Each structure stands twice: as structure tokens, then as C-alpha cells.
C-alpha positions as CSV (number, residue, x, y, z in Angstrom):
1,M,7.1,-9.6,85.1
2,K,4.1,-8.2,85.4
3,I,3.0,-4.9,84.1
4,I,-0.5,-2.4,84.9
5,Y,-1.8,0.2,82.6
6,A,-4.6,2.5,84.1
7,G,-4.9,4.4,80.9
8,S,-7.1,4.1,77.8
9,I,-6.3,1.7,75.2
10,N,-7.9,2.5,71.9
11,G,-11.0,4.8,73.0
12,S,-11.6,2.6,75.9
13,G,-11.6,3.4,79.9
14,S,-10.9,6.6,80.7
15,T,-8.6,9.1,82.1
16,S,-9.7,12.2,82.5
17,K,-9.1,14.5,84.6
18,V,-10.0,17.9,86.4
19,V,-9.1,20.9,87.4
20,T,-9.6,21.2,91.6
21,G,-7.7,24.7,92.2
22,V,-5.3,27.3,91.1
23,Q,-1.9,28.1,92.6
24,V,0.3,30.8,92.4
25,A,3.3,28.8,92.1
26,T,5.6,32.2,91.8
27,N,4.2,35.8,92.9
28,P,4.3,38.7,90.6
29,V,6.8,41.0,90.6
30,K,4.7,43.7,91.7
31,T,3.2,43.1,94.9
32,V,1.8,46.9,96.7
33,Y,-0.5,49.2,94.3
34,S,-1.4,52.3,94.6
35,D,-5.3,53.3,94.3
36,G,-5.7,53.7,90.3
37,E,-3.2,51.6,89.6
38,S,-4.1,48.1,87.5
39,F,-2.8,44.6,88.5
40,S,0.4,43.4,86.8
41,S,0.7,39.5,86.1
42,K,4.5,40.3,85.1
43,G,6.5,37.4,86.8
44,M,3.9,35.4,88.2
45,T,3.8,31.5,87.0
46,V,0.6,29.6,87.8
47,K,-0.4,26.4,88.4
48,A,-3.8,24.1,87.7
49,V,-4.0,21.0,90.1
50,Y,-6.0,18.2,88.9
51,S,-8.5,15.6,90.4
52,D,-5.1,12.9,89.9
53,G,-2.7,15.0,91.6
54,T,-0.7,16.4,89.3
55,T,-0.1,20.1,88.3
56,E,0.9,22.4,85.4
57,T,1.8,25.8,84.3
58,V,-1.3,27.2,82.6
59,T,-1.3,31.1,80.9
60,D,-4.9,31.3,80.1
61,Y,-6.2,32.1,83.7
62,S,-8.6,34.6,84.7
63,I,-7.7,37.7,87.0
64,S,-10.2,39.5,88.9
65,P,-10.9,42.7,89.5
66,S,-9.8,43.7,85.9
67,G,-8.7,47.6,85.1
68,A,-7.6,50.3,88.2
69,L,-7.7,48.5,91.7
70,T,-9.3,50.9,94.4
71,A,-8.2,51.9,97.8
72,G,-9.7,49.2,100.4
73,T,-8.9,46.3,97.5
74,D,-6.6,44.1,99.2
75,K,-6.8,41.2,97.1
76,V,-7.2,39.7,93.7
77,T,-8.8,36.4,92.3
78,I,-6.6,34.4,90.1
79,S,-9.5,31.8,88.4
80,Y,-8.8,29.0,85.4
81,E,-11.6,26.7,84.8
82,G,-13.6,28.0,87.4
83,K,-11.8,27.5,90.1
């Protein structure tokens, strides 16, 4: 039997992965807004996508714009670690 390990043993080698994208896995409960309402992420699940192809649910993402939405706003941006 041959076992191949591509990880790090005692600090040698590297297993670092970086965030390459963000995906909304579950849409928020509310998706339609009126002028002056603020975006609500209630029910939304956000996942970070990593360079090794794995994903992980994250909760410390950013939402832009923050605060009250204005007429003509047709999207919000979800970001995590600059992605």
C-alpha cells in the first residue's frame, strides 16, 4: 500500500489556501425592497470559495451598500476577504 500525503508535517511544506470567490448558497428571505428600506441578510447563507476548490460557510462577510437603499438600486454586493 502506498500512502501519499500532500499536507504539511511539522511545519514543512504549505497547505495554504486563498479565497478566490464568494457565493450566496441560500438567498435571503426578503428579496424585494422599497425606497428607504435596508437590505436584510436574514436567511442568507454565504460561502467562501477557496483556491483548492473547497467551500466554507462564512458569517463575517460585508454587504454594500449599507443602510437605506435608494430608488434605482438593483443589487447589493456581498464580499468576504476582498472578494
